[in-house]
N, C-alpha and C positions, 0 to 999 in steps of 0.2 A: 684427553688432555688439549687444551685448546692451543692454540698456536703459540700465546703467548707467555703460557704455562711451561711448554716445550724450550722458548727461549730462555726463560728465567733459569730455567734446570740445567741448559748449555752456562748459561754463565756462573752459575754455581761451581759447575767443575769448571769451570776457567779458574775463579779465586781458589778453590782448593790446591790446584797444581801451584797458580802462583805463590798462597801459601805456605807449602810443601819446599819448594824452591825457595821462599825467604824474598820473593823477589820485590819491592816498594820502586814506583817511579818519581823521581826526584819531584818536587814543587816545581815546578817551571818557572821562565821570568817574564810570559806571555802567552794566552790562551793559543796553541796550534790546533787550526780547525782541521789539517792534514795529517795523516800519519809521515811526512816528512818535515821534518824542525825547518821553520824560520820561511815556507810554503804560502805566502797571500800575507792577507792581513791579522791584526792581532786583537786584543783585547779590547781596542776602540771600536770595536762596531757593536759595543753596548753601551756608548756613551758615558754618561757620567756616572757612574753608580756609585758613589763616596755616601757612605749611609743610606745606600737602597736595597731594599730588599729584591734578592737574584733568587732565582731557584734553577739550581744543576740538577737535570733529567739525566737519570742514569749516569750518577755521580762515578760510579767505579770503584780507584783507590783513594778517592777526595784530593786528588792533587790539585787540580785545577780548580777547587771550592777552596781552597788552601791560598792558592796564589791572589784569586779576588778578591779573600778578606784583608791580608797581610800586605799587598801593593796596593788594594783601590778603596780600603776602607771598606767595601761590600758586606750587609749582611747576608750571607749566603744559606741556604737550606738546601742540602746534597740530599736527595732523594735515588735510594738503588732497593731494587727488587730481589737485587742475588744476595741471599745470607751472607758467604763468603766474600764476597765483594765488600759488601758493607763491612764486615769481623776485618777488613785490611783497613778501610779507609779509619775506624776509630781503633784501632790496634795501632795507628801510626800518626795518626792525628787530633786523637778525643780530648779535647779541653780548648783546641787553638778558637780564641778568641773571633767573634764573627763568624762561626762556622756553626751548623747543627745539622749533624748528620741522621738522615732518616731511614729505618727499614721498611720497605712499604711499599705498595704501586703510587704510580703518579696520580693519576687520577683519584683514587682515594684521597691522595691530601688534600689535592685541589679543593674538594667538596669542604673540606672543613677550613682551609685555614684563611690567612687574610689575603687579599690582593696584592699579588707581587708587583714590583717597577720593573722588571728584565726576567728573561728565561733565556735558556740556552740548551744547548744537547748536541754534545759530541761523539757522531756517531751510532747515537742511542735511538733517535726516534724509530727509525727505520727497524724497529723490532717491536713498535706500538703499533695498533691497530688504528689508523688514522681517524678513522671514525670515530674510534672511543676518546683519542687522547686529544684533537684537536680542538672541540667541544669544548672540554674541560678547562684547554689551556685559556680558551676566548673568555670562559667565566672567571678565571682563577688569577687574570692579569687586567691592571689598570688600563683602562683608554689611552693611547698613545704609548702602550711600553713595549719597547723592543722583542722578537722574539729571532731569534740566530740559531740555525742549525745547520748540522753539518752531517749529509748525510752518502752513501756510496753512489755512485753511478756508472760504472765499469769496473769489474771485480779482474782478479788475478788472471781469469780465463780471456779476459777481453770480452764479456758479457755483456753487453750493454743494458739500460733500464727497461723495465716494462713499461708497455704504453697502455695498460689497464691499472687498475687499484686492485691487487690483489696481493698475498703474498707469498714467495716463491724460496723453493731450497737455496740454502746459501753456505758454504762453508766457509768456517772460520778458522783459518791454516794458522798455527801456533807455530815458535820455532822447540823444535827436540821432541814435540809432542802430538799427539793424534790428533788431526783435525777433528773440530766441534760442526754439527749438523744443526743448523737453526734455521729457520722460515724468518725471510724480510721482506719488507715493502721498498722494493727497489725500483724505485717511479721516476720518469723521465720528470725534467724540471716544469714542465706544464701542467703536466698532472697534479704536481703540489702547490702549483701555483693556484690551478681550479679549485684546489681542497681550500688552500688556505684562505681564499675567497670567500668559497662556500660555508668558512666558518668564525666570518668576522674578522679577516685579517685583509690587511694591504702589503703584497708581494714589493719589495722595493729594491730588488737585485737577485739575480743567481749567478754566481759565477761557477766554472770549474776549472777546479786546482790540478795540475800536474807535478809528478815527479820532474827532478831537473835530470832524472835518467831517461833518455830515449827509449830506451828499451822496455821501461815499464810500461804496460797498459792498463793500471788503475789512474780511476779519475775521480776525483771526491767533486760534489755539490755544498756550495756554500750560498745555501738561502737566507736572503734577510728580509724579515715580516715585521709588520706593527701591527697592534691592536687596534681597529678601528674604533672611534670615540661609538657611545651607546646612542643608537639611533635615536630619536623623538617618537614621543607615540603620535600616531598618525589620527587625525580629526576625519570622522567618517564620513562620507559623504552615500545619499540614496538616492533613485527618483521619487516624484513626486506621488505617482501609482504605477501600478504596474501595465497599463495600457501606453503603446508609443505613443509619442508625440504626433498631432494632426499636422501632414505635411502641409507647408505655406512656404517652403523655399527649395529654391533649387542655386546649388552651387559648382562652378565650371571652371575650368582654364583655357586662355589661348595663350597660346606662343608663337613669338617673333623670331622669322628665322631669315636673316638678312645674308644673302648671299652678294658675290662683286654684281650679279645682274639683276638684282633687286628683294624683294620679299617674297617669300613662297607664300602662295596664297592656291588653293584647290576649288571645285567646281560642287556646290550641293547638287544633292537630285531634284532640290525644290528651286534650284537656280541661281542661289547667292552667292558670293566668293566669301571665302572663307582659311582664318590662321587654322592652321592644326590645333586641336583642342578634343575637348570635351568634359563630362562629368567626373567630377570626384569622387572614388572609392569607397567603402569603409576603410577606416585604419591605414589608408595613404595619406602621405606626407605629399606637399603641392608639387614638390619638383619631381616626386615620384610620377604624381600626374601625369607632369607633362614629358616626361618621359617615356610612361606609358602610351599615352596618345598619340605623340611622334611616333613611333613607331608602328602601332597599329593602323594608324590612316595614313603615312607616310615610307613608311619602310626605312628612315634612317634612324639611326643609334646614335642616343647620346647617353650621357651619366647624371647624375643628380648634380655634381658638382660644376657640370657645364651651363646649369640653369640661374639665372638672375630674376628673384619676383621682384615687378614693379609694384605692383601695389593692389587694392583692392576698387572694384566698381560695382556698386549698388544702384540698381532701379527698380522694376517690377512691371513685372505684367497681368496685368486684372489683379488680381488680387494675390498675387505670386510675389513675392519677393528674390530678384534673380540677383545674386551673386558670384561677380568673375573677377578672376583673379589672372592679371597681364603678368607675362613673363618674356623674357630672351634666352636663347638659346643660345650661347658664344660657340661652339663646337658642336661637330657633329660627324658620323662617318655614311656614305652610301649617295646613293641619288634618289629623288624621291617619285613616288611611284604610283599608279591608283591599285591599291590592296584589294582584295577578293572580299567581298561582303560588308563594305564599308562604305558611309552616305557619301563620303565627301571623297573626288578624285580628280583626276585630267591635271595634276600639280604642276603649277608652274613658277616662275620668277617673273616678276611683275615691279619695274623702275617705279620707285616713291613719286615720281612726278607725271607717271602714267599708269595711275590705280584704276582698276576695272568698278563701272556703276554695278550698284546692287549688291554693296557690299551687305554679310551681316551684322546686325547692329554691334553685337558685342565684340566681333574682330576689330568694328570701326571705333568703337569705343576704347578698346584699347591699343589700339593706332593712335589716335590723338591724346591719350597719356602720356605715351612714347615720347609724339614730336605733337606736339600741341601746333604747332604752323601747318601740320598738314590740312590743304582742304576739303575736310569731309564731313560731310553732312551727318547727322544720328539723333536722335532723343537722348534727353541728360541722363547723366547717371552721376553718382556721386563719388569720387574716387580720392582714395585713402593712399597716396605712397608710403612704402614701406621708408626705412633709414639708408639705403644706398638705390642707386639710380644707377642703371648701366649706359656706357659712353657711347654713343651715337658714330654708325659707321657712316 
């Protein structure tokens, strides 16, 4: 017997007991997402559903479906897997205009039904494998359709949700009746959010609803999601050949770190003075390259958010095109120091009016792109500034 078969059997037992007692819940004045009347929002979470096709998942006695049809003019399909629960609903509400009661599995229904404009489940979705029902809901809802789920978060024993996707034993307690053993997907809100995102939904909010009785440990999750638009068909791309391109360009970054005593420069082992910087690695953003090279060469720690890119400098060395991106680092931690196995060291601060001779040409190009008034000679480069420029200090 599968987990879902076990749950259906438990709810069939529950429905039989309710039929024996002759109990039917009244049609409510609004949707109640929690076990406590008046707690949290109501029917408005589904939006304007007049004339819209709405799916009630695990509809039980059918009273919520009847409310939506009578009070809001919705066309509700109420699907219920338990035979006795379905019997309760049809026995009390068969023939209600705007409501169609279906005995069966919601996934099977969604395979053949026209897409719905909205769907909701009050306490019922936790009894169905999310990896089975969520893709079916994605395919069975119109793009932009709301999906509202009421799910258990913390039970009567104060046991909170699981942090892994799996069903666990959960007892359903009934007044004056033995409890029913079920298996439920009682998942942490972040897991529900991840699952919904995986299967084509955008989560708009998750609220935790609590009883006004401070001694009650029960907490209910209220998940508001929306079916994402259908993704457009992507145009493919491919390389010209299986051979890698012939190398003919070098791409690097250089970072201006300006302190109270001037700009930070280090001495290369070949004798030139240089800004911190280096070569962009595959898959890196330019800001990430600046942060990485700054740490590797100087020991200073910065974040990508601390980096402003100035623009692109293009020149050439023989037949190799050289592309250098200048940047300014606004904030950092630590003190610059020579790092082991690095070709640039002896880091020091140099006032802008007393810069040393023998600047590395790329560093010189970056400095004059940043401050055209600096009296630095270098070979020409074509500079393309980005849309923003950092303020001078």
